N, CA and C of each residue as an Amber inpcrd file, in Angstrom:
protein
   300
 136.4060000  81.1810000  76.3820000 135.5610000  82.3560000  76.5660000
 136.3360000  83.3970000  77.3540000 136.2740000  84.6210000  76.9240000
 136.9510000  85.7220000  77.5810000 136.2600000  86.0200000  78.9040000
 137.0160000  85.9460000  80.0030000 136.4090000  86.1340000  81.3250000
 135.8680000  87.5460000  81.5150000 136.4030000  88.5180000  80.7850000
 135.9110000  89.8840000  80.9360000 134.4900000  90.0330000  80.4190000
 134.1100000  89.2120000  79.4390000 132.7770000  89.3390000  78.8610000
 131.8950000  88.1340000  79.1530000 132.4290000  87.1440000  79.8510000
 131.6420000  85.9430000  80.1300000 130.4730000  86.2940000  81.0360000
 129.3210000  85.8150000  80.6680000 128.1190000  86.0440000  81.4500000
 127.1410000  84.9470000  81.0850000 126.3240000  84.5590000  82.0280000
 125.3930000  83.4640000  81.7870000 124.3970000  83.7840000  80.6840000
 124.1740000  85.0720000  80.4300000 123.2450000  85.4630000  79.3850000
 123.9430000  86.3620000  78.3750000 125.1900000  85.9960000  78.0360000
 126.0100000  86.8350000  77.1710000 125.3780000  87.0700000  75.8100000
 124.5660000  86.1350000  75.3240000 123.9600000  86.2720000  74.0160000
 122.7550000  87.1930000  73.9710000 122.2520000  87.5840000  75.1020000
 121.0560000  88.4320000  75.1290000 121.4400000  89.8670000  74.7980000
 120.6380000  90.5010000  73.9740000 120.9100000  91.8900000  73.6050000
 119.9910000  92.8680000  74.3150000 118.9730000  92.3600000  75.0130000
 118.0210000  93.2500000  75.6690000 118.4210000  93.5950000  77.0970000
 119.5270000  93.0690000  77.5690000 119.9860000  93.3490000  78.9250000
 121.0790000  94.4140000  78.8910000 121.1100000  95.2810000  79.9130000
 122.1690000  96.2880000  79.9440000 123.5330000  95.6280000  80.1180000
 124.5370000  96.2340000  79.5390000 125.9090000  95.7440000  79.6770000
 126.5620000  96.5230000  80.8180000 127.0110000  95.8210000  81.8240000
 127.6360000  96.4580000  82.9740000 129.1460000  96.4020000  82.7990000
 129.7760000  97.5500000  82.8130000 131.2170000  97.6100000  82.5860000
 132.0180000  97.6120000  83.8830000 131.3370000  97.7150000  85.0170000
 132.0340000  97.6530000  86.2980000 131.0940000  97.0580000  87.3360000
 131.6060000  96.8180000  88.5000000 130.7990000  96.1930000  89.5530000
 130.5870000  97.1670000  90.7130000 130.3020000  98.4120000  90.3710000
 130.0360000  99.4200000  91.3910000 128.7670000  99.0470000  92.1660000
 128.6000000  99.6400000  93.3240000 127.3900000  99.3990000  94.1170000
 126.1530000  99.7640000  93.3030000 126.2340000 100.8390000  92.5390000
 125.1200000 101.2600000  91.6930000 124.7570000 100.1600000  90.6870000
 125.7620000  99.6440000  89.9920000 125.4980000  98.5870000  89.0130000
 125.0200000  97.3000000  89.6780000 125.5150000  97.0020000  90.8690000
 125.0470000  95.8180000  91.5890000 123.5560000  95.9530000  91.9170000
 123.1420000  97.1420000  92.3420000 121.7150000  97.3660000  92.6210000
 120.8850000  97.1860000  91.3540000 121.3740000  97.7240000  90.2430000
 120.6450000  97.5880000  88.9830000 120.5710000  96.1300000  88.5390000
 121.6510000  95.3800000  88.7170000 121.6310000  93.9620000  88.3500000
 120.6300000  93.1960000  89.2090000 120.6120000  93.4900000  90.4970000
 119.6490000  92.8300000  91.3860000 118.2210000  93.1800000  90.9910000
 117.9600000  94.4590000  90.7170000 116.6100000  94.8630000  90.3090000
 116.2070000  94.1900000  89.0040000 117.1200000  94.1380000  88.0620000
 116.8320000  93.4970000  86.7850000 116.4030000  92.0460000  87.0070000
 117.1500000  91.3370000  87.8420000 116.8330000  89.9320000  88.1520000
 115.4820000  89.8310000  88.8700000 115.2860000  90.6740000  89.8880000
 114.0530000  90.6190000  90.6650000 112.8250000  90.9440000  89.8170000
 112.9450000  91.9090000  88.9070000 111.8120000  92.2340000  88.0480000
 111.4930000  91.0840000  87.1110000 112.5060000  90.3500000  86.7050000
 112.2890000  89.2350000  85.7850000 111.8530000  87.9580000  86.4980000
 112.4900000  87.6370000  87.6320000 112.2690000  86.3450000  88.2750000
 111.5980000  86.4350000  89.6380000 111.4660000  87.6400000  90.1890000
 110.7620000  87.9140000  91.4370000 111.5440000  87.5940000  92.7110000
 112.5300000  86.6930000  92.6800000 113.3170000  86.4250000  93.8900000
 114.7250000  85.9910000  93.5020000 115.6380000  86.1390000  94.4560000
 117.0260000  85.7260000  94.2590000 117.6140000  85.3240000  95.5990000
 118.4280000  84.2790000  95.5940000 119.1150000  83.8670000  96.8190000
 120.4980000  84.5110000  96.8530000 121.1040000  84.4770000  98.0280000
 122.4670000  84.9680000  98.1660000 123.3920000  84.2240000  97.2090000
 123.2430000  82.9050000  97.1180000 124.0970000  82.0970000  96.2440000
 123.9100000  82.4900000  94.7800000 122.6760000  82.7230000  94.3560000
 122.4240000  83.1340000  92.9730000 123.0310000  84.5050000  92.6890000
 122.8870000  85.4270000  93.6200000 123.4480000  86.7700000  93.4320000
 124.9560000  86.6950000  93.2500000 125.6010000  85.8480000  94.0240000
 127.0540000  85.7050000  93.9080000 127.4510000  85.0410000  92.6030000
 126.7960000  83.9420000  92.2820000 127.1680000  83.1570000  91.1090000
 126.7210000  83.7910000  89.7960000 125.4870000  84.2570000  89.7340000
 124.9270000  84.7200000  88.4710000 125.1600000  86.2130000  88.1940000
 125.2370000  87.0240000  89.2610000 125.3200000  88.4720000  89.0750000
 126.6360000  89.0810000  89.5260000 127.5050000  88.2790000  90.1350000
 128.7860000  88.7710000  90.6380000 128.5870000  89.8230000  91.7380000
 127.5410000  89.6240000  92.5540000 127.2750000  90.4810000  93.7140000
 127.6230000  89.6450000  94.9390000 128.8160000  89.8600000  95.4770000
 129.3300000  89.0080000  96.5470000 128.6270000  89.2220000  97.8770000
 128.1660000  90.4350000  98.1310000 127.4390000  90.7380000  99.3760000
 126.1090000  91.3920000  99.0200000 125.0980000  90.5830000  98.7010000
 123.8300000  91.1770000  98.2790000 123.0690000  91.8790000  99.3950000
 123.2860000  91.5150000 100.6470000 122.5130000  92.1050000 101.7460000
 122.6100000  93.6320000 101.7890000 123.8000000  94.2240000 101.6870000
 123.8410000  95.6970000 101.6980000 123.1230000  96.3250000 100.5100000
 123.2060000  95.6950000  99.3450000 122.5240000  96.2300000  98.1600000
 121.0130000  96.1590000  98.3350000 120.5310000  95.0620000  98.9180000
 119.0910000  94.9250000  99.1840000 118.6480000  95.9880000 100.1840000
 119.4480000  96.2220000 101.2080000 119.1460000  97.2700000 102.1910000
 119.0250000  98.6320000 101.5060000 119.9310000  98.9030000 100.5770000
 119.8830000 100.1760000  99.8430000 118.6350000 100.2520000  98.9530000
 118.2730000  99.1460000  98.3320000 117.0600000  99.1250000  97.5120000
 115.8160000  99.3510000  98.3610000 115.8100000  98.7660000  99.5500000
 114.6800000  99.0080000 100.4640000 114.5980000 100.4800000 100.8420000
 115.7530000 101.0800000 101.1090000 115.7890000 102.5010000 101.4720000
 115.2980000 103.3730000 100.3140000 115.4630000 102.8760000  99.0820000
 114.9910000 103.6090000  97.8950000 113.5090000 103.3930000  97.6400000
 112.8570000 102.5630000  98.4740000 111.4180000 102.3960000  98.3690000
 110.9360000 101.0720000  97.8100000 111.8440000 100.1680000  97.4980000
 111.4310000  98.8530000  97.0000000 111.0520000  97.9550000  98.1690000
 109.9140000  97.2930000  98.0440000 109.4670000  96.3740000  99.0820000
 110.0290000  94.9860000  98.7630000 111.0530000  94.6100000  99.5240000
 111.7380000  93.3340000  99.3200000 111.7630000  92.5990000 100.6500000
 111.1690000  91.4240000 100.6880000 111.1600000  90.6000000 101.8990000
 112.2940000  89.5910000 101.8650000 112.7050000  89.1720000 103.0460000
 113.7110000  88.1180000 103.1720000 113.0360000  86.8780000 103.7320000
 113.2280000  85.7710000 103.0420000 112.8140000  84.4660000 103.5570000
 114.0580000  83.5980000 103.5890000 114.0380000  82.5920000 104.4340000
 115.2280000  81.7680000 104.6060000 115.0840000  80.4520000 103.8560000
 116.1210000  80.1080000 103.1280000 116.1810000  78.8770000 102.3410000
 117.2960000  77.9890000 102.8740000 117.1740000  76.7130000 102.5920000
 118.2720000  75.7850000 102.8340000 118.9570000  75.5350000 101.4980000
 120.2660000  75.5520000 101.5030000 121.0540000  75.3960000 100.2850000
 122.2340000  74.5000000 100.5910000 122.5520000  73.6120000  99.6740000
 123.6970000  72.7220000  99.8380000 124.7730000  73.1430000  98.8490000
 125.9730000  73.3940000  99.3580000 127.0760000  73.8360000  98.5100000
 127.5670000  72.6900000  97.6430000 128.4410000  73.0070000  96.7130000
 129.0180000  71.9790000  95.8410000 129.8610000  70.9790000  96.6270000
 130.2030000  71.2940000  97.8580000 130.9650000  70.3830000  98.7210000
 130.0600000  69.5390000  99.6090000 128.7500000  69.7270000  99.4510000
 127.8000000  68.9530000 100.2300000 127.4930000  69.5410000 101.5940000
 127.9260000  70.7620000 101.8320000 127.6950000  71.4210000 103.1230000
 126.3740000  72.1860000 103.0580000 125.5300000  71.9640000 104.0620000
 124.2290000  72.6310000 104.1000000 124.3590000  74.0070000 104.7450000
 123.6620000  74.9620000 104.1440000 123.6780000  76.3420000 104.6220000
 122.2530000  76.8710000 104.6910000 122.0430000  77.8230000 105.5630000
 120.7980000  78.5760000 105.6200000 121.1140000  79.9220000 104.9790000
 120.4570000  80.2170000 103.8450000 120.7650000  81.4510000 103.1290000
 119.4970000  82.2600000 102.8940000 119.6990000  83.5240000 102.6440000
 118.5820000  84.4350000 102.3960000 118.0850000  84.2980000 100.9660000
 116.7800000  84.3980000 100.8210000 116.1350000  84.5800000  99.5170000
 115.4090000  85.9130000  99.6050000 115.7170000  86.7970000  98.6690000
 115.1010000  88.1160000  98.6360000 113.9630000  88.0920000  97.6220000
 112.7690000  88.4990000  98.0770000 111.5640000  88.4130000  97.2560000
 111.0100000  89.8230000  97.0510000 110.8710000  90.1970000  95.7710000
 110.2920000  91.4920000  95.4340000 108.7860000  91.4140000  95.6150000
 108.2430000  92.2560000  96.4870000 106.8220000  92.2120000  96.8150000
 105.9950000  93.1400000  95.9270000 106.5760000  94.2300000  95.4820000
 105.8500000  95.1560000  94.6140000 106.8340000  95.7020000  93.5980000
 106.3230000  95.8790000  92.4090000 107.1710000  96.4250000  91.3530000
 106.8720000  97.8970000  91.1920000 107.9190000  98.6620000  91.0330000
 107.7650000 100.0780000  90.7500000 108.7870000 100.4300000  89.6870000
 108.6540000 101.5390000  89.0140000 109.6150000 101.8980000  87.9640000
 111.0250000 101.9660000  88.5200000 111.9720000 101.5360000  87.7150000
 113.3770000 101.5450000  88.1250000 113.8670000 102.9660000  88.2110000
 114.4410000 103.3080000  89.3560000 115.0450000 104.6260000  89.5780000
 116.5240000 104.4970000  89.2830000 116.9780000 105.0500000  88.1780000
 118.3720000 104.9110000  87.7950000 119.2950000 105.7160000  88.6960000
 118.7630000 106.5090000  89.5950000 119.5840000 107.3090000  90.5120000
 119.7960000 106.6120000  91.8430000 119.6600000 105.2960000  91.8730000
 119.8160000 104.5560000  93.1320000 121.1800000 104.7620000  93.7230000
């Protein structure tokens, strides 16, 4: 599989195709996930969306008016190490502002 196009949902045609990992696109990817699944952990954002530091993007989304709460989860890494990580939960849905 070509790493440039590899994605966990590569076969889906209803999702936007992101050609770069700008802060803008990271916010849109997070919103897309949150609108579909309602919450995301730091580990999921890194692994599934290629957003290595989701906290700043969530802060920016909050500043744009999205109500997103943080709850703390326990997560065990693939090495068996336990971590306390953030889970971001979308509390209210509003239309996506593409000018984020």
